[in-house]
VEXLO-728514 format. One line per 8 residues: number of its first residue (from 1); their letters; for each residue x, y, z of C-alpha. Coordinates in steps of 0.5 Angstrom, whole numbers. Example, Ala and Ser with C-alpha at 12.3 -4.5 7.8 and 13.67 -1.06 7.14 Angstrom:
<recs>
1 = as = 25:-9:16 | 27:-2:14 .
</recs>
This chain:
<recs>
1 = mkiaiivp = 0:0:0 | 2:7:-2 | 1:12:4 | 2:20:4 | 3:23:10 | 2:31:9 | 3:36:15 | 4:44:13 .
9 = meieaeyy = 10:46:18 | 16:43:20 | 15:44:27 | 9:39:26 | 13:34:22 | 19:33:27 | 16:27:30 | 16:23:24 .
17 = hkyfhsgh = 23:25:22 | 25:22:29 | 21:16:28 | 23:14:21 | 30:14:18 | 34:13:11 | 29:16:7 | 29:17:-1 .
25 = kemfgsti = 28:24:-3 | 23:26:-8 | 21:33:-11 | 13:34:-12 | 10:41:-13 | 14:45:-9 | 16:41:-3 | 20:35:-2 .
33 = fehfcvnh = 17:28:0 | 21:23:4 | 20:16:1 | 20:10:7 | 18:3:7 | 15:1:13 | 12:-6:14 | 11:-7:7 .
41 = ndlyigls = 8:0:6 | 11:5:2 | 10:12:6 | 11:19:3 | 12:24:8 | 12:31:6 | 11:39:8 | 5:42:4 .
49 = gigkvqaa = 7:49:6 | 2:54:9 | -5:56:6 | -10:53:1 | -6:54:-5 | 1:50:-3 | -4:45:0 | -7:43:-6 .
57 = mnlaslls = -1:44:-11 | 3:40:-7 | -2:34:-6 | -4:34:-13 | 3:34:-16 | 4:28:-11 | -2:24:-13 | -1:26:-21 .
65 = nvdidlif = 6:22:-20 | 5:17:-15 | -2:12:-15 | -3:14:-7 | -8:9:-4 | -9:13:3 | -8:20:5 | -6:22:12 .
73 = mtgtagsl = -7:30:14 | -4:32:20 | -2:38:24 | -6:43:28 | -12:47:29 | -15:53:33 | -21:51:37 | -28:54:35 .
81 = qkqvhked = -32:51:41 | -32:52:49 | -32:44:49 | -26:43:45 | -19:44:49 | -12:45:47 | -9:38:46 | -16:35:44 .
89 = liladsfa = -15:31:38 | -20:32:32 | -22:27:27 | -25:31:21 | -31:28:18 | -32:34:14 | -29:40:11 | -31:47:8 .
97 = yhdahntl = -28:54:7 | -30:59:12 | -28:64:7 | -32:62:1 | -38:67:0 | -42:65:-6 | -49:65:-4 | -50:71:-9 .
105 = agdyvegq = -47:67:-15 | -53:62:-15 | -56:57:-11 | -50:56:-6 | -49:55:1 | -44:59:5 | -37:55:5 | -38:53:-2 .
113 = ipgepaqf = -34:54:-9 | -39:54:-15 | -38:47:-18 | -36:44:-12 | -40:40:-6 | -43:44:-1 | -38:41:4 | -33:35:3 .
121 = elnsserk = -35:29:7 | -30:24:9 | -34:18:10 | -29:12:7 | -28:5:10 | -21:7:11 | -23:13:16 | -28:8:19 .
129 = efaqflqe = -22:3:21 | -18:9:24 | -23:11:28 | -24:4:31 | -17:4:32 | -17:10:36 | -23:7:40 | -20:0:41 .
137 = nniefkeg = -14:4:44 | -18:8:49 | -15:15:45 | -20:20:46 | -22:24:40 | -28:29:37 | -31:28:30 | -34:34:26 .
145 = livtgdsf = -33:39:21 | -27:43:21 | -27:50:17 | -21:52:13 | -19:59:10 | -12:63:9 | -12:67:15 | -9:66:22 .
153 = igsekqkd = -15:66:27 | -13:70:33 | -19:74:36 | -26:72:39 | -28:77:33 | -26:73:28 | -28:66:31 | -35:69:32 .
161 = eikqnfah = -36:71:25 | -34:64:23 | -39:61:27 | -45:65:24 | -44:61:18 | -41:55:21 | -44:54:28 | -42:47:30 .
169 = algvemeg = -35:47:27 | -30:44:32 | -24:47:29 | -21:52:24 | -14:52:20 | -11:53:13 | -11:47:9 | -16:42:10 .
177 = aafaqvay = -21:43:6 | -16:44:0 | -13:37:2 | -20:35:2 | -22:38:-5 | -16:35:-8 | -17:28:-5 | -25:28:-8 .
185 = hfekplia = -23:29:-15 | -17:24:-15 | -22:19:-11 | -17:18:-6 | -19:17:2 | -17:22:6 | -16:21:14 | -15:28:17 .
193 = vraisdng = -13:29:24 | -12:35:27 | -10:37:34 | -12:43:38 | -6:48:39 | -10:54:41 | -16:57:43 | -17:61:36 .
201 = nqdanedf = -17:68:41 | -12:73:42 | -8:69:46 | -7:64:39 | 0:67:37 | 3:67:44 | 1:60:45 | 2:57:38 .
209 = dhfaqkvg = 9:55:37 | 9:51:43 | 3:47:43 | 4:46:35 | 10:42:37 | 7:39:42 | 0:37:39 | 3:35:33 .
217 = akaakiic = 8:30:36 | 2:27:39 | -2:26:33 | 4:24:29 | 5:18:34 | -2:16:34 | -1:15:26 | 6:12:26 .
225 = tyiekmn = 3:7:31 | -3:5:27 | 1:5:20 | 6:0:24 | 0:-5:25 | -3:-4:18 | -2:-11:14 .
</recs>
C-alpha cells in the first residue's frame, strides 16, 4: 500500500523525522517528499506548506505522479467551541471553506465553491477503520466539521464571524478543505487528524509554536503506531 502523510509545517513534522529514517527524497510540486518502506507499505511524507494553494498544489502533484492508496493529513487547528480544548484530537468527518462566500452567485451555501460540493465529506471505509483503532486503544477524540481559510484566526471577533455560518464547526485551520477537495477529485480516501493547538482567540499567536510542536507530535505518534500495525 502507498500511503501519503502530509503536514503543513516543519514543527508539525518533527516527530516523523525522528521516527522514520533513511528515506529517499523526491520533489513533487514545490516540496520534497521523503519515501520510506514500513511494514511492506510505501510511505511518502512531505510538508504541504501553509495555506490552501500550497496544500492543493503539492498534494495534486504527488497524486499525479504516484498512485497513492491512502492520504493522512495531520497537524494542528484552532478551537471554535468551548468544549474543544487544547491538545484535543479532532478526526474530521467533513471540511468546508469558511472564506468562500458565493451565495449571490447562484444556488450555493456558505463555504461552497461553485461547481463543488457544499462540504467535502470524509466517509471512506479507511477512515472508519482508523476511528475504530482510536476507540479500541482508548484514544479520546472528537469528530466533526473543520473549516479552512487563508487567515490565521487569532481573535474572538474572527471566531464569531466564522461561527455565524458554521455554528457546529469544531476547529479552524488553513489547509484541510483544499486537501479534501483534491482527494475528492482524485477519488482517494483521506484521513484528517488535527490536534488543537490554541483557542483561536487573542492568545493564539502566543500559544501556537509551543502547542503546535507538542500536539503535532501527539497526532504523529498515533498515526505512526497505526501504520505499523497495518498489513
